[in-house]
ROVO-62077 format. One record per atom (N, C-alpha, C): z, y, x; residue number from 1; atom name. Coordinates in steps of 0.001 Angstrom, whole numbers. Atoms other than C-alpha are relative to their C-alpha. Example, Ala and Ser with C-alpha at 12.3 -4.5 7.8 and 13.67 -1.06 7.14 Angstrom:
w, v, u, n, atom
0, -1190, 890, 1, N
7800, -4500, 12300, 1, CA
0, 1200, 900, 1, C
-60, -1190, -820, 2, N
7140, -1060, 13670, 2, CA
730, 1090, -770, 2, C
# end
This chain:
w, v, u, n, atom
-917, 1083, 349, 1, N
116955, 34363, 39571, 1, CA
1099, -119, 1053, 1, C
-1117, 107, -937, 2, N
120354, 33798, 41100, 2, CA
-172, -1203, 925, 2, C
86, 1078, -971, 3, N
120704, 31596, 44166, 3, CA
920, -1131, -438, 3, C
-794, 1124, 496, 4, N
121843, 28181, 42954, 4, CA
315, -988, 1117, 4, C
-325, 1096, -893, 5, N
123592, 25406, 44826, 5, CA
-628, -1246, -614, 5, C
695, 1141, 604, 6, N
121291, 22409, 44303, 6, CA
947, -1144, -374, 6, C
-912, 1121, 273, 7, N
124266, 20036, 44369, 7, CA
886, 246, -1214, 7, C
-650, -219, 1293, 8, N
125695, 21695, 41265, 8, CA
-872, -573, -1111, 8, C
948, 525, 997, 9, N
122588, 20462, 39434, 9, CA
-238, -1493, 220, 9, C
263, 1408, -317, 10, N
121830, 17164, 41216, 10, CA
1351, -689, 197, 10, C
-1283, 688, -137, 11, N
124803, 14862, 40670, 11, CA
-116, -1168, 975, 11, C
239, 1090, -942, 12, N
123476, 11716, 42387, 12, CA
-1312, -697, -320, 12, C
1227, 746, 270, 13, N
120385, 9526, 42794, 13, CA
293, -1152, -960, 13, C
-134, 1134, 907, 14, N
119823, 6852, 40154, 14, CA
-915, -1090, 545, 14, C
762, 1040, -679, 15, N
118741, 3585, 41766, 15, CA
108, -1322, -758, 15, C
106, 1339, 582, 16, N
117594, 408, 40016, 16, CA
-1254, -635, 600, 16, C
1238, 620, -476, 17, N
114848, -2117, 40767, 17, CA
-1209, 775, -498, 17, C
1114, -743, 589, 18, N
112592, -161, 38431, 18, CA
-225, 1334, 726, 18, C
176, -1283, -697, 19, N
113272, 3178, 40159, 19, CA
-458, -221, 1442, 19, C
454, 306, -1369, 20, N
112770, 1544, 43579, 20, CA
-1513, -243, 4, 20, C
1430, 252, 119, 21, N
109346, 350, 42438, 21, CA
-759, 1313, -209, 21, C
641, -1288, 277, 22, N
108507, 3846, 41143, 22, CA
-84, 867, 1259, 22, C
33, -768, -1250, 23, N
109354, 5332, 44555, 23, CA
-1283, -324, 757, 23, C
1179, 388, -776, 24, N
106572, 3340, 46216, 24, CA
-1293, 165, -793, 24, C
1238, -49, 795, 25, N
104052, 3213, 43338, 25, CA
-374, 1405, -459, 25, C
290, -1279, 644, 26, N
104363, 6678, 41793, 26, CA
453, 1226, 781, 26, C
-536, -1111, -793, 27, N
105989, 8793, 44541, 27, CA
1013, 817, -810, 27, C
-1020, -665, 809, 28, N
108877, 9559, 42166, 28, CA
1392, -419, 426, 28, C
-1419, 273, -210, 29, N
112633, 9751, 42554, 29, CA
716, 270, -1315, 29, C
-746, -243, 1234, 30, N
115203, 9574, 39780, 30, CA
1431, 387, 361, 30, C
-1345, -515, -255, 31, N
118453, 11507, 39711, 31, CA
742, 152, -1319, 31, C
-843, -421, 1108, 32, N
121362, 11983, 37368, 32, CA
304, 1472, 277, 32, C
-167, -1443, -185, 33, N
121588, 15738, 36838, 33, CA
949, 558, -1054, 33, C
-872, -681, 956, 34, N
123801, 18230, 35049, 34, CA
-695, 84, -1353, 34, C
584, 109, 1331, 35, N
123242, 17896, 31311, 35, CA
-667, 1290, -473, 35, C
576, -1254, 493, 36, N
122540, 21585, 30729, 36, CA
-1056, 606, 939, 36, C
1032, -496, -916, 37, N
120062, 21945, 33626, 37, CA
-1380, -163, -632, 37, C
1370, 132, 521, 38, N
116475, 22681, 32599, 38, CA
-937, -485, 1106, 38, C
951, 575, -953, 39, N
113332, 21318, 34261, 39, CA
-270, 920, 1186, 39, C
250, -940, -1083, 40, N
112721, 24472, 36286, 40, CA
1172, 3, 990, 40, C
-1177, 26, -887, 41, N
116300, 24454, 37649, 41, CA
31, -1300, 801, 41, C
10, 1294, -692, 42, N
115985, 20751, 38500, 42, CA
-1051, 25, 1110, 42, C
1079, -86, -989, 43, N
112661, 21352, 40274, 43, CA
435, 829, 1206, 43, C
-436, -872, -1100, 44, N
114096, 24231, 42317, 44, CA
1109, -651, 821, 44, C
-1106, 647, -712, 45, N
117229, 22242, 43185, 45, CA
-515, -1115, 909, 45, C
564, 1093, -805, 46, N
115212, 19217, 44403, 46, CA
-767, 568, 1189, 46, C
786, -597, -1095, 47, N
112844, 21413, 46430, 47, CA
909, 587, 1076, 47, C
-927, -634, -944, 48, N
115749, 23269, 48024, 48, CA
827, -1050, 755, 48, C
-885, 997, -618, 49, N
117950, 20223, 48673, 49, CA
-733, -895, 994, 49, C
698, 999, -821, 50, N
115271, 17953, 50159, 50, CA
-1210, 547, 743, 50, C
1096, -644, -716, 51, N
112733, 20464, 51514, 51, CA
-1349, -662, -305, 51, C
1258, 591, 468, 52, N
109852, 19044, 49441, 52, CA
-584, 892, -1090, 52, C
616, -680, 1142, 53, N
107445, 20302, 46772, 53, CA
-99, -997, -1147, 53, C
-20, 856, 1181, 54, N
107752, 18882, 43260, 54, CA
-1245, 246, -840, 54, C
1181, -103, 865, 55, N
104675, 18139, 41156, 55, CA
423, 100, -1464, 55, C
-438, -36, 1401, 56, N
106491, 17422, 37882, 56, CA
1421, -532, -137, 56, C
-1351, 474, 325, 57, N
109904, 16812, 36326, 57, CA
-16, -447, -1459, 57, C
-218, 481, 1363, 58, N
110553, 14659, 33276, 58, CA
1476, -291, -143, 58, C
-1420, 267, 201, 59, N
113983, 14312, 31751, 59, CA
191, -888, -1217, 59, C
-415, 781, 1168, 60, N
115684, 11911, 29403, 60, CA
1512, -60, 18, 60, C
-1453, 70, 92, 61, N
119233, 11723, 28155, 61, CA
382, -1403, -455, 61, C
-484, 1337, 329, 62, N
120988, 8358, 28143, 62, CA
1517, 41, -27, 62, C
-1466, 28, 14, 63, N
124562, 7237, 27831, 63, CA
586, 207, 1398, 63, C
-466, -255, -1370, 64, N
124795, 7506, 31633, 64, CA
-106, 1469, 381, 64, C
162, -1420, -308, 65, N
123861, 11192, 31501, 65, CA
-1456, 394, -62, 65, C
1373, -503, 11, 66, N
120729, 13247, 31956, 66, CA
-719, -487, 1253, 66, C
815, 507, -1101, 67, N
118080, 11573, 34100, 67, CA
-1148, 959, 232, 67, C
1184, -775, -359, 68, N
115462, 13580, 35948, 68, CA
-909, -900, 822, 68, C
999, 764, -739, 69, N
112355, 11698, 36993, 69, CA
-888, 1031, 677, 69, C
632, -1062, -775, 70, N
110901, 13826, 39775, 70, CA
-1172, -571, 788, 70, C
1198, 418, -728, 71, N
107321, 13311, 40978, 71, CA
-281, 1039, 1076, 71, C
261, -901, -1122, 72, N
106686, 14766, 44420, 72, CA
-1506, 219, 158, 72, C
1413, -265, -299, 73, N
103408, 16371, 45474, 73, CA
-471, -1044, 1010, 73, C
518, 1099, -834, 74, N
101103, 13902, 47296, 74, CA
297, 128, 1493, 74, C
-238, -156, -1446, 75, N
101764, 15421, 50727, 75, CA
1448, -305, 404, 75, C
-1394, 346, -288, 76, N
105474, 14506, 50438, 76, CA
259, -1443, -410, 76, C
-260, 1416, 246, 77, N
106847, 10978, 50530, 77, CA
1366, -205, -653, 77, C
-1260, 323, 675, 78, N
109470, 9851, 48017, 78, CA
781, -1024, 824, 78, C
-683, 995, -848, 79, N
110205, 6920, 50363, 79, CA
765, 686, 1122, 79, C
-639, -709, -1110, 80, N
110985, 9325, 53197, 80, CA
1261, 734, -482, 80, C
-1178, -674, 574, 81, N
113323, 11363, 50975, 81, CA
1062, -1043, -318, 81, C
-934, 1086, 316, 82, N
114899, 8106, 49771, 82, CA
759, -475, 1236, 82, C
-666, 422, -1249, 83, N
115612, 7107, 53368, 83, CA
1005, 1045, 450, 83, C
-899, -1067, -419, 84, N
117139, 10503, 54115, 84, CA
1279, 10, -807, 84, C
-1200, -49, 830, 85, N
119541, 10232, 51165, 85, CA
683, -1352, -127, 85, C
-695, 1289, -90, 86, N
120396, 6589, 51860, 86, CA
-260, -971, -1136, 86, C
317, 963, 1051, 87, N
118671, 4774, 48982, 87, CA
-393, -1341, 614, 87, C
467, 1249, -626, 88, N
117087, 2231, 51360, 88, CA
996, -528, 994, 88, C
# end
């Protein structure tokens, strides 16, 4: 597979009260991603951009764009990633 720039896929974090709660309860982060990105590309982009391992990726399309709900593996902290990218 070609070497991708993760920031071509990850557009920006999506932050609401609900997503903030999910960070602490479910170890998940939510991002707005490129509409034509698939789950594997999203997973690789998140792992490369934030130096973490992803357990699962779910996507949904809304009027705001394509959302990726990314669950990190238990040994990685979504809160720590959130702090690094300035959510908190």
